[in-house]
C-alpha positions in Angstrom: -81.3 135.3 -82.5 -81.6 137.6 -85.2 -85.5 139.1 -84.9 -87.2 141.2 -87.4 -90.9 142.6 -86.8 -92.7 143.9 -89.6 -96.2 144.7 -90.4 -98.1 142.6 -93.3 -98.2 143.6 -96.5 -99.1 142.2 -99.7 -96.8 141.4 -102.5 -94.4 144.0 -101.3 -91.0 144.6 -102.8 -87.8 142.8 -102.7 -86.5 145.2 -99.8 -89.6 143.3 -97.3 -87.9 139.8 -98.3 -84.5 141.0 -97.9 -85.1 142.2 -94.6 -86.8 138.1 -93.6 -84.0 136.8 -95.5 -81.7 138.4 -93.3 -83.2 137.1 -89.4 -83.9 134.1 -88.0 -87.5 134.5 -86.9 -89.7 137.8 -88.4 -92.6 138.7 -86.3 -95.6 139.5 -88.1 -97.8 142.1 -87.1 -101.1 141.3 -86.7 -102.8 143.3 -83.5 -101.7 146.8 -85.2 -103.8 149.5 -86.7 -104.9 149.1 -90.3 -103.1 152.2 -91.9 -105.7 152.9 -95.1 -103.3 155.0 -97.0 -100.3 152.6 -96.5 -98.8 149.9 -98.2 -100.5 146.5 -96.4 -103.3 145.7 -98.8 -101.6 147.1 -101.9 -98.7 147.6 -104.2 -97.0 148.6 -107.8 -96.5 146.5 -110.6 -95.2 147.3 -114.5 -98.1 147.8 -117.2 -97.2 149.1 -120.4 -93.9 150.4 -118.7 -95.2 152.3 -116.3 -96.1 151.4 -112.9 -99.9 150.8 -111.7 -101.1 149.9 -108.5 -103.1 146.7 -107.8 -105.3 146.3 -104.8 -107.4 143.6 -102.2 -110.5 145.6 -101.8 -111.8 146.1 -98.2 -114.8 145.6 -96.8 -116.4 148.5 -95.5 -115.5 148.6 -91.8 -114.2 151.1 -88.9 -111.1 152.7 -89.7 -109.6 152.0 -86.1 -110.0 148.1 -86.5 -106.2 146.3 -86.2 -105.4 144.5 -89.4 -106.7 141.0 -88.2 -110.0 142.2 -87.7 -110.6 143.3 -91.4 -112.0 141.3 -94.4 -111.5 141.3 -97.7 -114.6 142.6 -99.3 -117.5 140.2 -100.3 -117.0 140.8 -104.1 -113.3 140.9 -104.5 -113.1 139.1 -107.7 -110.3 137.3 -107.4 -110.1 136.3 -111.4 -110.0 140.0 -112.1 -106.9 140.8 -110.2 -105.3 137.5 -111.9 -105.9 138.9 -115.1 -104.6 142.0 -114.7 -101.3 140.8 -113.4 -101.5 138.0 -116.5 -102.4 141.0 -118.6 -98.9 143.1 -117.2 -96.3 139.8 -117.6 -97.7 137.8 -119.9 -94.6 138.1 -122.3 -92.0 137.8 -118.7 -89.4 135.2 -119.3 -90.6 133.6 -115.9 -94.3 134.3 -116.6 -95.4 130.8 -116.2 -93.5 129.8 -112.9 -94.5 132.8 -111.4 -98.3 132.5 -112.6 -98.6 129.3 -110.9 -97.8 131.3 -107.1 -99.6 133.8 -108.3 -102.8 132.1 -108.3 -102.0 129.8 -105.4 -101.8 133.6 -103.4 -104.7 135.4 -105.0 -107.4 131.9 -105.1 -106.7 131.3 -101.6 -109.7 130.9 -99.8 -109.7 133.2 -96.9 -111.7 136.5 -96.0 -109.8 137.4 -93.2 -106.9 140.0 -94.2 -104.3 139.3 -92.2 -104.6 135.3 -92.9 -104.6 136.1 -96.1 -101.4 138.5 -96.6 -99.6 135.9 -93.8 -100.3 132.9 -96.4 -99.1 135.4 -99.4 -95.8 136.0 -97.6 -95.3 132.5 -96.3 -95.7 131.1 -99.5 -94.0 133.6 -101.5 -91.0 132.4 -99.3 -91.2 129.0 -100.0 -91.1 129.5 -103.6 -87.8 131.8 -103.1 -86.2 129.5 -101.1 -86.3 132.1 -97.7 -86.4 129.2 -94.8 -86.8 131.8 -92.2 -89.0 131.2 -89.3 -92.4 133.5 -89.3 -94.6 134.0 -86.1 -97.8 136.2 -85.6 -97.4 138.7 -82.6 -100.8 138.3 -81.0 -99.2 134.9 -80.2 -95.6 136.3 -78.0 -96.6 136.3 -74.1 -96.1 140.0 -73.8 -98.1 142.8 -72.6 -99.7 143.8 -75.6 -100.6 147.6 -74.5 -96.6 148.6 -75.2 -96.7 150.8 -78.1 -93.6 151.5 -80.3 -89.6 150.9 -79.2 -90.8 149.2 -76.3 -92.9 146.8 -77.8 -90.4 145.9 -80.3 -88.1 145.4 -76.8 -90.7 143.0 -75.4 -91.0 141.3 -78.6 -87.4 140.6 -78.9 -87.4 139.7 -75.3 -90.3 137.1 -75.4 -88.3 134.9 -78.2 -84.8 135.6 -76.5 -83.7 138.1 -79.6 -79.5 139.2 -79.2 -80.2 141.1 -82.6 -83.1 143.3 -83.8 -82.8 143.9 -87.5 -85.2 146.9 -89.0 -86.0 148.7 -92.5 -83.6 151.6 -92.8 -86.8 153.5 -92.8 -86.9 153.1 -88.9 -83.6 154.6 -88.2 -85.1 157.3 -86.1 -87.3 155.4 -84.1 -85.3 153.8 -82.0 -82.7 154.3 -79.5 -79.4 152.2 -79.8 -78.4 153.0 -76.2 -81.2 151.5 -74.9 -81.2 148.3 -77.1 -77.2 147.9 -76.0 -78.7 148.0 -72.7 -81.1 145.4 -72.7 -78.3 143.4 -74.3 -79.8 143.5 -78.2 -77.9 144.6 -80.9 -79.8 147.3 -83.3 -79.2 147.4 -86.6 -80.8 148.3 -90.1 -80.9 147.2 -93.4 -80.2 149.0 -96.2 -81.0 147.6 -99.6 -78.4 148.2 -102.2 -79.4 149.4 -106.0 -81.3 146.8 -108.1 -81.6 146.7 -111.7 -82.9 144.1 -114.1 -84.2 144.0 -117.9 -88.2 144.3 -117.7 -89.0 143.8 -121.4 -87.8 146.9 -123.4 -88.9 149.4 -120.9 -86.5 151.8 -119.0 -86.5 150.5 -115.5 -88.9 151.1 -113.1 -87.5 150.2 -109.2 -88.7 148.9 -106.1 -92.3 147.5 -107.7 -93.7 144.4 -106.6 -91.9 140.8 -105.6 -94.3 139.9 -108.4 -92.1 142.1 -111.0 -88.8 140.9 -109.7 -90.5 137.1 -110.1 -91.5 137.8 -113.3 -88.1 138.5 -114.7 -85.8 136.4 -112.8 -85.3 133.1 -111.7 -86.1 131.9 -108.2 -82.4 130.8 -107.7 -81.1 134.1 -109.1 -83.4 136.1 -106.5 -82.7 133.7 -103.9 -78.7 133.9 -104.6 -78.2 137.5 -105.8 -80.9 139.8 -104.9 -82.2 138.5 -101.5 -78.3 139.1 -100.4 -78.0 142.4 -101.9 -78.4 145.1 -98.6 -76.2 146.1 -96.0 -76.4 146.0 -92.3 -75.9 149.5 -91.0 -76.3 151.3 -87.5 
């Protein structure tokens, strides 16, 4: 079984979905510390030819809480976020199809941050025809006090993984010999250069999956983009 383990991100870039598509099972971390300046509740989209941030506002709380313990702000204006996205992409060729998905995601009546993002990931995978199983880390029967590589190995062993695939950014975080010693093959996914037409603008790479879906049909994304990567050791 091929397994990946990732933090939850709201409407992340295409590489995140390439990783999901490369494995049989994605384990989504919920019992991991929320990172304030990371990409868990924000990403970038195209607006007037430039990349701009969009985000999910959060309820003020301790910076030490896990993702599963964070809540969306009580005054989160879902219509405002939808209007921001719609205004940016109204002329895009696949606006109508993508708009329906984005509305289902943003209008989801959930206040818990992790549950909200979990829903957005599963719905986007369904839209793109990615059928990999997604499970939640805290449901796994392991010692959750473990950290870093030890926790990854425990999660892999708990589900019977023989291959662990990680984002290329983590290549220096893991020891290949330790994985081999536990009977698990360690691979890293490296996205190939990807470009598509974005209105009449100069191409801005690695924006949110929203951008990819606005300019490309789901079948094209599934058949061409999701598989546009290589696995390296």
